[in-house]
N, C-alpha and C positions, 0 to 999 in steps of 0.2 A: 695826623700828627697830634701828639699829646702836649699839653702845656703844664709846666710845673711852676707853681707860684704859691705864695702865702700872703693873704691879706690880713692885716692887723689894724683895724680902725681905731682901737683903743690906744695904741702906741705903748702898751705896757708889757708886751711879750718880749723877753730877752732871748730865749732859745726855743725853737720849735722843731720837733722831729716829724718828718713826713715820710711815711704814714706814722701815726701814733704808736702802732705796734706792728710787728711783722716785717716782711721783706717787700721792697719795691724794686721792680726791674724797670730801668729806664729804657724806653724804646728808642732805637736809633732814629734820629731826626726830630726828637722831642725838642720843645722850646722852653727855655728857662727864662722866667721874668723875675728880675731882682729890682725892687723899688729903691729910691734914692736914699732911704734911711736903713737899708738892709744889706746884708752880705749873705751869700749862700756858701756853705761849707759842705763839701762832699767827702764822705768817709768810705774807705774800703779796707776790709780786714782790720778794723780798729784803728786805722791811721788816717790822717788827713790826706786826701787824694788830690783835691783842688779847691781853690777859693775863688768865688766870683763876686765882683762888685756890682754896683748898679748898672742896669742896662738890660 
């Protein structure tokens, strides 16, 4: 199982694309970790697909 998360110890990053360049295929059963000060926004075909809050 893959884990998708972004750690920002500085607290200064407003937006982060993962990966920085290229394409990322999310494997079925992957785990998404969203910290209490973060939101994860998934895009598909240039449109917002889903938004996840902390958890």
